[in-house]
VOGURO-858150 format. One record per residue (C-alpha): x, y, z. Coordinates in pm, whole numbers, plus 50000, padded with zeros to 5 digits. Each point is the difference from the previous one (the first is absolute). Layout:
N
+-------+-------+-------+
|     X |     Y |     Z |
+-------+-------+-------+
|     X |     Y |     Z |
...
+-------+-------+-------+
REM end
This chain:
86
+-------+-------+-------+
|     X |     Y |     Z |
+-------+-------+-------+
| 72574 | 82594 | 32978 |
| 49816 | 49936 | 50319 |
| 50154 | 49781 | 50268 |
| 49796 | 49730 | 50169 |
| 49922 | 50089 | 50358 |
| 49818 | 49683 | 50104 |
| 50195 | 49715 | 50158 |
| 49944 | 49633 | 49946 |
| 49983 | 49749 | 50284 |
| 50367 | 49909 | 49955 |
| 50127 | 50359 | 50015 |
| 49959 | 50065 | 50370 |
| 49629 | 49966 | 50069 |
| 49875 | 49676 | 50145 |
| 49724 | 49814 | 49824 |
| 49667 | 49967 | 50176 |
| 50047 | 49624 | 50054 |
| 50321 | 50046 | 50201 |
| 49851 | 50281 | 50209 |
| 49670 | 49824 | 50077 |
| 50127 | 49737 | 50247 |
| 50306 | 50080 | 50211 |
| 50223 | 49706 | 50085 |
| 49917 | 49795 | 49689 |
| 50360 | 50039 | 49881 |
| 50130 | 49845 | 50320 |
| 49759 | 49707 | 49967 |
| 50114 | 49942 | 49640 |
| 50366 | 50015 | 50110 |
| 49934 | 49750 | 50277 |
| 49812 | 49766 | 49765 |
| 50286 | 50018 | 49750 |
| 50247 | 49929 | 50281 |
| 49805 | 49689 | 50102 |
| 49981 | 49874 | 49643 |
| 50376 | 50047 | 49949 |
| 50071 | 49833 | 50333 |
| 49789 | 49702 | 49897 |
| 50203 | 49968 | 49678 |
| 50329 | 50016 | 50190 |
| 49888 | 49737 | 50251 |
| 49937 | 49760 | 49709 |
| 50367 | 50039 | 49899 |
| 50130 | 49892 | 50342 |
| 50167 | 49660 | 50027 |
| 49872 | 49861 | 50328 |
| 50212 | 49750 | 50196 |
| 49882 | 49643 | 50037 |
| 49883 | 49864 | 50334 |
| 50330 | 49811 | 50039 |
| 50210 | 50313 | 49928 |
| 49799 | 50198 | 50253 |
| 50038 | 49730 | 50266 |
| 50375 | 49962 | 49945 |
| 50055 | 50376 | 50010 |
| 49790 | 50039 | 50315 |
| 50192 | 49724 | 50178 |
| 50331 | 50160 | 49896 |
| 49887 | 50335 | 50141 |
| 49888 | 49841 | 50329 |
| 50332 | 49813 | 50038 |
| 50195 | 50321 | 49929 |
| 49793 | 50191 | 50257 |
| 50062 | 49727 | 50258 |
| 50376 | 49996 | 49935 |
| 50026 | 50379 | 50014 |
| 49792 | 50012 | 50320 |
| 50230 | 49748 | 50169 |
| 50312 | 50182 | 49880 |
| 49877 | 50341 | 50115 |
| 49880 | 49855 | 50331 |
| 50342 | 49847 | 50068 |
| 50181 | 50322 | 49902 |
| 49765 | 50203 | 50221 |
| 50055 | 49764 | 50294 |
| 50377 | 50013 | 49952 |
| 50007 | 50378 | 49980 |
| 49774 | 50027 | 50307 |
| 50238 | 49780 | 50200 |
| 50297 | 50204 | 49875 |
| 49836 | 50329 | 50106 |
| 49910 | 49853 | 50343 |
| 50362 | 49886 | 50043 |
| 50133 | 50344 | 49908 |
| 49756 | 50192 | 50225 |
| 50037 | 49779 | 50307 |
+-------+-------+-------+
REM end
């Protein structure tokens, strides 16, 4: 019995199509990524305009309150340090 010595394209040798143009695999991967991303974006439940407005106002109010609080604490600690050092 004689053993086969030739290899097929799937046994380690690359086919001519995959060798001909370098980088084609990366382009296919990127195209597939974009297609899958497009499908996922369609599944997203987007907030309504009212929900977005209410959430944005809540964030702005929280930022304002925290800024005032931290400003007052900073001022108080600055006065305390000045009192201790003088």
